[in-house]
FIGU-921694 format. One record per residue: residue in three letters; x, y, z of N, C-alpha, C, O, CB in turn. Coordinates in steps of 0.02 Angstrom, whole numbers, plus 50000, padded with zeros to 5 digits. Glycine has a CB too. Example, Ala and Ser with C-alpha at 12.3 -4.5 7.8 and 13.67 -1.06 7.14 Angstrom:
# residues 2
ALA506604971650390506154977550390506604983550390507124983450423505654977650452SER506424988850354506844994750357506455000250394506705005750402507044997050286
# end
This chain:
# residues 341
MET495835175648522495295173148576495255178348627495755181048652495485165948612LYS494585179948645494535184148705494675179948761494545173948762493865187448713LYS494955183448811495175180548880494515178348913493995181648908495585186348928LYS494555172648947493915169748987493835175249046494285178249074494045161049022LEU493145175649057492945180549115493245178649178493445183349213492185180849127LEU493305172349201493605170949257494375172049265494645173249319493435164849267ILE494675171549206495405172949205495525180449210496005182549242495725170149140ARG495105184349178495155191549181495115194449249495465199049270494635194449141THR494625190849285494525193449356495125191449400495335195149444493855190649387LEU495365185849388495985183049425496565187349407497025187649448496165175449405GLN496605190749351497095194749343496985202049366497365206549349497245194349279GLY496485202849402496335210049424495985214149391495975220049409496835213449433GLU495585211849330495225216249297494525217649329494265213449365495185213849231LYS494225223849315493515224649343493055223749283492925227949241493395232149378THR492815217449286492345216149238491575218649240491265219949292492365209549235SER491355219049184490485221349184490065215949217489515217949238490135222249102ARG490225209649225489885204349253490325199849301490915198349288489595200449198VAL490015198049354490415193749410490405186649384489855183949375490045193949489PRO490985183149370491055176549352490835172549412490915175049468491765175049329PHE490575166749406490485161949460490585154949443490535152849386489855162549487TRP490745151149498490695143849499490575141649568490535145849613491325140549471LEU490505135249581490375133149654490845127749681490935122549649489655130549661MET491095128849730491495121949750491005115849764490435116549785491955123249821ARG491285110149750490815103449743490265105249689489725102349694490415101149820GLN490325109149647489785109849587489675103349553489095102249534490015115149530ALA490195098449540490095092049513490065086349568490575083649589490655090749463GLY489475084849588489405080149645488715077549657488285077449613489635083249706ARG488625075549716488085071249745487355074949735486855071449730488245069949827TYR487315080449732486705084549731486315083049655485705083049647486925093149741LEU486785081949606486525080749537486295072849524486645068049540487125082949483PRO485695072449496485635065449486485965061749431486025055649428485005064149481GLU486195066249387486695063749328487355061249356487665056549331486885069849274TYR487535064649408488175062549445488005056649481488395051949474488455067849495ARG487525056049518487355049449556487295042949506487435037249525486625050449597GLU487095044149447487015038849401487655036649378487725030549371486615040749345LEU488145040249365488735039249341489165036149402489575031649390488985045549311ARG489075038449460489465036549525489265028549534489685024449554489205041649598LYS488585026749518488345020549524488745015349473488975009849490487595021049510GLN488785017749414489115014349361489865012749374490155007649357489045018349301ALA490115018349410490905017849419491065012449480491645010449490491245025949440GLY490565010449517490645005649575491025008449634490925005749688490994999449553SER491435013449630491715016649688491955023849675492095025849618492265012549715PHE492005027449730492155034249710492885034949680492995038849635492075039049772LEU493345031049706494085030849669494015028949604494305032449562494615025749698ASN493655023749585493575021549517493345028149474493645029849422493025015349515LEU492885031149496492655036649456493255042049451493395044249396491975039849489CYS493595044049505493995048749497494595046949450494895051549423494185050849559PHE494775040649438495235038049400495025034949334495415031249304495555033749437ASN494415036249310494185033649252494005042049208493545046049216493445027549270PRO494585042149163494565049549135493975050549093493755056349092495205051449090GLU493665046249060493035047749023492475048549074492075053049062492845041948970MET492395044949130491865046749169491965052949210491505056949220491705041549209ALA492585053749233492755059849277492735065649230492595070949257493495059249313ALA492865065649162492685071649113491985073549111491775079249109492875070149043ARG491595067349110490845068849104490565072549166490125076849160490435061949094VAL490845070749230490605073949285490845080349289490465084449313490725070549341THR491435082349271491725088749266491285093249227491205099049248492375088349236LEU491005091349175490635095249130489925095649143489595100049115490725092949068GLN489605090949189488885091149203488675097149220488245099949185488675086849252PRO488965100449280488675106949298488655113249244488215117649241489055109149355ILE489235112349205489275117449153488665117249101488415122349078489955116549115GLU488435110749086488065109149037487315111449074486885114449041488195101149013ARG487235109849134486545111749166486495119049181485965121949169486405107849234PHE487055122649210486965128849239487405133649207487475139049235487075128649309ASP487745132549149488185137149118488595142049158488595148149150487815140649077MET488945138849202489405142249243490035144749205490155142449149489595137849299ASP490425149049234490965152449202491645147849207492155148949174491045159549238ALA491545143149250492195138849255491955131649273491505130649314492735141849313ALA492315126349241492205119349272492815118849316493345121749303492165112849216ILE492695114549375493225111449414493425105149406492975100949413493105111749471LEU493975102949394494205095349382493865091249439493925092849498495085094349385PHE493505085949415493245081149461493855076449479494165073149437492615077149429SER493985076749550494465073149578494405073849646493865075849669495075074749556ASP494955072249690494985073649765495665074849787496155072549759494695067949807ILE495675079049845496285081549870496695075349886497305075949880496165086349931LEU496465069249907496825064049942497095059149884497355053749900496325060249996VAL497025061149821497445056949769498225059149779498645055749750497175058549687VAL498385063549810499125065649818499435060349870499995057949860499205073849847PRO499075058949924499445054549970499335047049943499765042749956499185055450049HIS498815045549907498705039349871499395038449826499795033849831497965039849823ALA499425043849782500035042649730500675042549774501125039549744500105048849668LEU500885044949838501325044149878501415037549909501865036049949501245048549917GLY500985034049890500985026549929500545024649976500465018749990501535025249965GLN500205029850006499735028350063499115025150035498785026849987499545034850105LYS499025019750078498305016450059497675020950078497585023450133498205009050098LEU497305021350027496645025150025496025021650006495985018249955496695030549980GLU495535022450048494905020050022494325025050048494345028450100494775012150047PHE493825024750003493215029050028492615024350038492345020749996492995035049972THR492465025050108491885020150135491195024350128491155030050151492015017750222GLU490685021550096490065024050097489815026650164489785022650210489655019250074GLY489615033350173489335035450232489835037550283489695040750334488925030350257GLU490415035650267491035037350320491545041950290491875045150330491465030450342GLY491655042850227492165046950206492785042750198492765036650199492255052550253PRO493395046450188494075043850175494325040350231494215042250288494545048950157LYS494685034750217495105031250268495805030050235495845028150176494775024150292LEU496265031250269496995030750258497375027250316497225028250374497285037750247GLU497895023050295498365021050347498715025950374499145028550339498805016650326PRO498625028150436499045032950472499765033150455500085027950466498985031750540LEU500065038350431500765040050406501025046050436500735051350431500775041150332LYS501585045450469501995051250496502575053550460502885058650477502235049850558LYS502755049450405503395050950373503275049750297502925045250273504015046150403ILE503585054150267503545052750185504255051050161504715054950172503275059650140ASN504345045950132504975044050106505105048050045504685051850020505005036650092ASP505775047050018505915051449953505435050149897505265044549880506625050149925ILE505245055549869504775053949822504995052249758505485054949732504375058649817ASP504625047149725504835044249660504325047449609503785044649597504815035649659PHE504485053249579503995057149540503835053349473503325054849442504285064449526GLU504225048849453503945044349397503335040649424502765041449402504495038749369ALA503495036449476502895032549503502315036649519501745034549511503055028949565PHE502455042649542501915048149569501545049549499500955047949492502295055949607ASP501845052049455501445053449395501105046949358500575047549328501915057049346LYS501365042249362501075035849334500405034449367499925032349335501565029549346LYS500395035749433499825034649466499225040349452498625039149449500015034049537LEU499505045749447499025051449430498945053749354498665058849334499255057649469SER499245048749318499085049549242498345050649221498135055249185499305043249207PRO497945045349252497265047049234496935053949249496465056149216496885042449265ILE497215057049298496955064049314497135069049257496715072849233497285066749384TYR497785068849237498005072249182497625071649110497505076249071498655070349176GLU497455064249102496995063049050496345066549048496115069248998496885056649051THR496055066149114495365068749124495415076949095495025079949058495145068249214ILE496015079049123495985087149098496055087149024495665090848994496635092249131ARG496445083748991496475084348922495795082748887495605085848837497015079848898THR495475078148916494715076148890494235081848902493825083248858494405069548929VAL494255084748954493765090448973493995096848929493565100748911493785092149058LYS494595097848913494805103748875494545102748802494375107748771495605104648878LYS494515097048775494225094948710493555097248706493365099848654494235087448699ASN493145096548756492375096348764492165103248795491575104748795492125089848813LEU492625107148820492375113548851492365119448805492815121048767492795115348909ALA491765122748815491795129548775492315134048787492555134048844491225133548786GLU492545138048741493125142048736493055147948786493555151048804493225144548662ASP492445149248809492365155148850492355152448928492315156448975491645159248829LYS492395146748936492375143249005493185140849022493575137748986491805135949002ALA493245142949079493815141249118493825134349147493305131949169493895145849169LEU494405131149148494525124449186495015125749246495565128549240494845118749135ILE494785123549297495165124649368495435117649392495075112749405494615128049429GLY496095117949396496345111549424496445113449499496355119249516497065108749387PHE496615108649542496675109749618497125104449648497305099449619495965109549654ALA497275106249710497665101449756497475103949821497265109649830498465101349747GLY497555099149871497505101249942498115103549962498635101149939497285095949988ALA498095108950010498675111650036499065106450085498765101650110498485118250072PRO499755107650097500075103250133499875101950200499915096250224500655104850133TRP499635107350234499405106350307498775102250305498675098150349499275113350346THR498345103150258497685099150252497775092750240497425088450268497255101450202ILE498305091150192498385083750174498785080250229498675074350241498765082650103ALA499245083850264499615080150316499075078950379499165074250418500315084650340CYS498615082650384498135081150435497735074050418497665069950463497625087450440TYR497525073050361497255066950336497725061550350497565056550383497105067350264MET498405062450322498935057550318499035054750385499055048650396499575060450292ILE499095059950434499275057550503498555055250543498605050350580499695064150546GLN498055057750537497495056650575497175049350541496875045050574496975063650570GLY497285049050478497015042950436496235043350428495915038350414497195035750474ARG495965049050436495205049350425495035056250426495485060050446494785045550478GLY494455059050408494175065250420493975066050493493735061550527493615066350375ASP494095072350515493975073750584493835081550586494095085150543494605071250630ASN493405084450636493345091250644493865094450675493965100450664492805092650676GLU494235090950717494755094150756495515092250739495975096250749494625092450826PHE495625085650712496205082750694496655083650752497215086150746496475085550631THR496385081350812496835082050871497465077350871497965079350902496415080750934GLU497485071450840498145067750831498615070450790499215070450803498055061550808ALA498335073050734498845076350681499195082350710499785083750700498465078850614LYS498695086550753498975092750778499435091050838499925094550847498415097850798LYS499305085950878499775083650923500475082050899500985084350925499515078050952PHE500455077550840501035075950816501395081950792501975082650812500945071150768ALA501125086450753501445091850731501795096150784502375098150779501005095450695PHE501365097450837501665102050894502185098850936502585102450966501115104350943SER502205091750941502665087850981503275086250942503805084750970502355081651006ASN503185086650870503825084450827503885088650778503825086550721503815077450794THR503995095150788504035101050737504575099250682504495100350622504255108250776ALA505085096650709505655096050651505505090950600505635091950541506385094050680GLU505205085050625505005078950583504375082150547504365080950487504815071550631PHE503905085650570503245087650541503525092950481503285092650425502665091450604ASP504005097550496504315102250444504545097950379504415099550321504985106450477GLN504885092450398505105088750342504635085350309504765083550251505555084650357MET504075084050333503505081050297503105086150258502815084650206503035077450345MET503095092550284502815097550254503195098850182502885099250129502825103350303GLU503935099350188504255101050140504225096450078504335098350020504825102050163LYS504075090150095503995084550044503265085450006503155084249946504035076950083LEU502815087750052502185089250030502155094649978501825094249927501795090950085VAL502565100149997502635105549956502915103349882502665105249829503105110549993ALA503425099249889503725096749824503155092849783503025094049724504375091649840ALA502895088749817502395083949776501755088149750501515087249694502115077249828THR501535092449791500955096949770501165102049717500765103549673500665100749831SER501805104849720501995109149665502045105049601501785107249550502655112749679HIS502355099549602502415095049548501695092849516501605092649455502795088849575TYR501235091449561500565089449532500225095149502499925094549449500105086449584LEU500255100949533499955107349498500305109049429499975110749380500045113949547ILE500975108349428501265109749370501075105349312501015107649256501925109749380GLU500985098849329500755093649286500055094749262499905093049204500795087249321GLN499625097449302498945099549285498915105749238498475106449195498565101049350ILE499385109949248499445116149203499645113449132499335115149082500025121749232LYS500155109149130500475106449073499895102949034499915103648973501095101549093ALA499365099049060498855095849035498355100849016497945098648976498625090849079GLY498265106749033497785111749006497385115349054496935118849032497345108548962VAL497475114849119497005119149161497205126849156497785128849148497045116549239ASP496665130849161496775138349155496905141649217497115147449217496205141749126ALA496785137949278496925141049340496965135249390496745129749372496385146549359VAL497225135849453497135131349503496965133449569497095139349585497645127749507GLN496745130049604496575131849674496825127649720496755121549714495915132149685ILE497105130149769497425127049838496945126349889496815131549919497995131449870PHE496645121049906496155120349959496555119450030496885114350036495675113949943ASP496545123550076496725122550140496175122150189496105126550231497135127350156SER495725116050184495135116950210495205116150288494705117450323494655112250177TRP495735114350315495835113850391496305119550419496565118750473496155106550410ALA496415125550382496865130950398496675134150472497065136050515496815136550339GLY495965134150474495745138050531495955133950603495895136750657494905139150523LEU496195127450597496335124150653497005126450691497155124850749496335117250636LEU497385130550650498085132250674498045139050711497725143650686498615132750611PRO498375139650770498425145950804499125149350775499515146450738498425144750889GLU499195155850797499785159250790500325155750828500125153350881499705166250811PRO500925154750816501245157050747501205150750698501515151250645502085159750757TYR500915145550709500945140150668500545140950594500685137650545500665134450709PHE500065145750597499665147650538500265149750485500305146950430499095154250556GLY500735155150508501175156550456501655151350438501905151050382501525162150470ARG501785147150489502365141250467502105136150431502475133450389502705137450526TRP501375133750440501225128450396500555129550357500215124950334501215122150436VAL500405136650353499845137050303500175142350249500225140750190499075139850340ILE500375148250273500635153250235501245151350198501255152250137500755158750275GLN501755148850228502465147750201502455142550150502735143350096502975145750256PRO502125137150165502025130950111501685133550056501925131750002501585124450138THR501135137750052500765140650001501215144649967501215144049906500195144150021GLN501635149049996502085153449952502595150049922502875152549874502395158849988ASN502775144349944503375140249919503095136249858503465135249810503685135049979ILE502415133749857502015130949806502055136649755502335135649701501265128749830VAL501765142749769501635147049717502265149849693502195152549638501175152149737LYS502895149949717503465151449689503695146149646504025147849597503925153049737ALA503575139249655503825133549618503335133349555503595132249500503835126349664VAL502695134249558502305135249504502555141049456502695139749397501655136449529HIS502605147349481502795152449439503555152349411503745156149367502665158549475LYS503925148149438504565147749414504505143949339504905145149295505045143749470VAL503995139449330503825136549266503315140249219503365140449158503575129849279TYR502795143149257502385146749227502155152449262501685152549302501925143349208PRO502565157449243502595164649274501905166749272501545165449223503065170049234ASP501675170249326501035174149331500395169449328499825171849325500995179449272PHE500515162449329499945158449317499395159749372499605160549430500155151049316PRO498705160149360498275161549412498135156549462497985150849446497715163349386ILE498185158449528498195153449577497635155849636497685161449661498985152449605ILE497185151949651496755153649706496925150549764497055144549759496115152249694GLY496955153249820497105150849889496455151049925496095155949924497645155149926PHE496285144549963495635145949999495855142450075495795136450085494895141949956PRO496105146850121496265144750189495595144850228495445150150255496815149550223ARG495205140150232494545139950260494585141450338494965138750377494215132850246ARG494145145950352494105148050429494775150950448495045148650498493925141650481ALA495055155550416495735158050426495555163850466496025166350497496175159650360GLY494955166750471494825172050519495245178750506495265182050454494995169350589MET495555179650567495995186050564496575185350529496905190350516496185188350628PHE496745180050512497355178050466497265178050395497735176550358497585171350481TYR496585179950369496585180850297497045185550273497455184450228495965182750275GLN496945191350308497425196650280498105195650274498375198350226497405202050315ASP498455192050315499145189750322499205185650263499695186450225499325185850390TYR498725181050250498785175750196498735179650133499135177850090498205169850200ALA498325184550118498245187750057498855192350042499015193949985497595191650057GLU499165194050094499815198850085500485195050069500955197350036499955203050155GLN500445187950101501125185450105501105178450054501625176350029501335183750190ALA500525175350043500495168150009500745169649936501095165449908499655164550008GLY500615175049906500785175449838500265173749788500395173749728501335171549827VAL499685172249813499125169549775498775175149730498865180949748498605166349826SER498405174049678498145179449636497465180349662497155185349644498165177849560CYS497185175649705496455177449726496405173249800496655167649808495805174549660VAL496095176149841495845172649909495205169849915494785174249912495835177149962GLY494955164149922494395162349936494165163750010494545162050055494375156149917ILE493645166350023493385167150094492775163050107492355161550064493215174350109ASP492765161250173492215156950195491635161450214491675167550214492425152250255GLN491055157950230490385162650247490485166750312490135171650323489675157850260TYR490955164650354491105167850416491475174450414491555177750465491465163450454THR491695176250360492065182150345491695187050305491485185650249492665180550310PRO491595193450338491135198950300491565200450237492155201950241490965206350348LEU491195200150178491475201450117491695208750114492255210050090491005199850063ASP491275213950138491425220950136492065222650175492435227050153490845224850163ARG492205219250234492755220250271493425217350234493975220150235492625217250340ALA493285211650204493895208550168494035212650114494625214050105493795201350143ILE493605214850074493785219850012494215225750041494765227150017493055223249975CYS493925229450100494295234650133494975232650152495445236450139493945236850190SER495075226750185495635224350212496255222650150496805225450148495395217950253PHE496055218150109496465215650057496235215249988496535212249944496645209650074GLY495705218449981495355217949904495795221449854495755219649795494575221649900SER496225226549872496625230549828497285226349807497635228249760496805237449863LYS497445220249847498015216549833497845210749796498235209349751498375214749892VAL497315206749804497165201349768496355200849747495935204249776497405195549808ALA496225197049704495495196449695495175192649751495515189349791495325193049628ILE494585193149754494245189149810493675185249784493315187349739493995193849868GLN493585178349818493175173949793492755170449851493015167149896493565169349752GLY492075171549843491595168649899490895171149887490685173149832491835170849975ASN490555170849942490565168050004489925166750033489795168050091490925171950046LEU489445163849986488815162350004488805156750047489195152150037488415161249950ASP488375156550099488345151350153488025145150111487545146350075487865153950222PRO488265139050115488005133850077487295131950100486905128950064488465128050082VAL487155134250169486485132450201485985136950168485415135050160486485133450282ALA486215143550147485795147650113485515144850045484925145150027486135153750104LEU486035141850010485885138249945485405132849957484905131849923486515135249913LEU485595129050011485105122150022484425126150044483905123650023485425115750093ALA484355132050083483715134050098483265136350036482685134550029483775139450146GLY483595140249994483315142849931482795148849945482805151450001482955136649891GLY482395150749903481815154749912482175163449915482655165849884481365151749990LYS481735166249962481945172449974482555172850013482925177650003481465175850003THR482725168150060483415168150093483935168050037484365172350037483535161850143LEU483925163749993484425163149947484515170049901485055172949895484265156749906GLU483945172049871483975178149841484215183549874484615187149844483445179549821GLY484015185149940484275190749981485035190049987485385195049977483945190750052GLU485305184450002486045183050020486375184149952486925187149952486195175150051ILE486105182149894486575183049833486545190449814487035193049787486345178349769LYS485985193849828486005201949812486395205549861486655210949845485275205549813ARG486475203049922486905205649968487635205849958488005210549970486795202650022ILE487805200149936488515198049920488695201349851489265203349840488585189749917LEU488255201849810488555205549741488565213249751488935217149721488055203949669ALA488055215149804488155222649818488725224449856488995229849849487585225449852ALA488925220049897489575220449947490205221049890490645225349891489675212250004ALA490125215749842490715216249797490815222549758491375224249740490695210849748GLY490285226049744490385232349705490745230849638490555226149603490815237549747LYS491175234149623491665233949560492295230849565492695230949518491815240349537SER492415227849625493135225549639493105218449599492595215949576493345224749729PRO493775215749595493875210049556493595204249605493885203049658494665209149533PHE493035200749586492735196649631492455190549587492235191149530492175200649671ILE492495184649621492175178249591491615175249640491765173349696492775172449578PHE491025174849618490515172949660490555164949660490565161349611489825175949636ASN490565162949734490655155649745490275155249812489965160049835491495152849750LEU490325148649842490095147449911490645148149960491235148749944489805140649916GLY490455148050017490995148950080491225142050099491575141250150490665152750151HIS491035136950058491195129550065490805126150012490465129349973491015126450137GLY490855119150010490555115949959489835115149956489535116550008490805110349956ILE489495113149905488775112649897488555106049947488845100649950488585111649813ILE488015107849980487855102050026487455096949984487095099249939487425104450092LYS487485090649994487285085549949486545086049937486315084349883487475078749975GLU486105088549990485405087549981485155094149953484555095449961485045085550048THR485525098249921485335105149889484985103549825485255100149781485995110049873PRO484375106149818484035104649753484305108049686484405114049685483305106749762PRO484415104749642484775108649581484295113949560484555117849519484965103649513ALA483715115349574483255121449558483585127149589483635132549559482495120749585HIS483815126049651484195131449685484795134649657484895140749660484385129249743VAL485215130049629485715131649594485625134649530486055138449508486045126749590GLU485085133349497484795136849439484605144049457484795148549420484185132949412LEU484245145249512484105151449523484695156349541484675162449532483635151249571LEU485255152849567485855157449594486105158749521486195164649507486485153649654ALA486245154049472486475155549414486145161349372486475165349339486455150049382LYS485515161449377485055166349342485185173149373485235178149336484265164349349LEU485245173649444485295180049480486015182949463486075188749444485185178949561VAL486545178849471487245180649459487335183049392487615188449383487715175049471LYS487095179249338487255181349279486915187549248487165190949203487175176149241ALA486225188749283485805195049273486135201049305485985206649285485075194149304HIS486545200449351486825206749390487355210349345487825207449318487185204649465GLU487215216549340487775220449302488045225849344487695228549387487525223549235ARG488605227449333488945233049387489355237549342489675242149367489495229549450
# end
């Protein structure tokens, strides 16, 4: 069987076509998703219903013929499986009971709670075309800790940062346990059948030096080592959003196969800085996708030209905005697939 295009790129090959997938490609902008979400009754019900979650995972592949499906789930299922109460309120996002310490992890109970996620992976694999990759994922320890301590989403996570800065020893212990839980979770996803995994560090950009190295790079490096101990050379994408000047350090030290960059990072400079060390994924502004038309066409062409022949995966700089018309994603798919290099 020929290797999947996305996996070849993650392994550093220069392919004749750029593979593509989009963060949040299975979600609220699609009418077929909204219909299933209504049937499920709640977001968490949908995440933990393997049949429905598998259907959601496959919806964008069926509609846009992307090169990879990404597991439909949420990064906060990990604190949920660790025993933290979690709920998603319509229009408000996630709410958790604030937590500043993780007890010893009972991995048997952890896996029992997450078993529907593993079943979703097995169901998707049965129905996914052989040339399409399936991406699993988890939130990075820093980002998960932000939600666990703050108790909700926030643009600054001031309370979480204050706790981390004021109680570094206790926070380090929390991070160690999150590294163990995240590594285990990703290994179980690989065992269930995913072809690659992505580590989402959505709030990496909140940390200054030297904390970025301590709580973004080091935990990621430890997760990569733990995964590779069981599955050597398994492809891992790291996405430290808004890392800015620290992207190069992350690419050189974290041990990932590919670095996802946001829309604020010039692709040509990223390729010059660390494109010889890792594959790069990115970095269309989600608002350009929302705008569509000539703006979208121009940005797609600019990014593909900047990528040249380097190992590159076309994606967004962050997730699809829910108001995005599906027709704009259709145009993106058409332009990326037509591009030869």
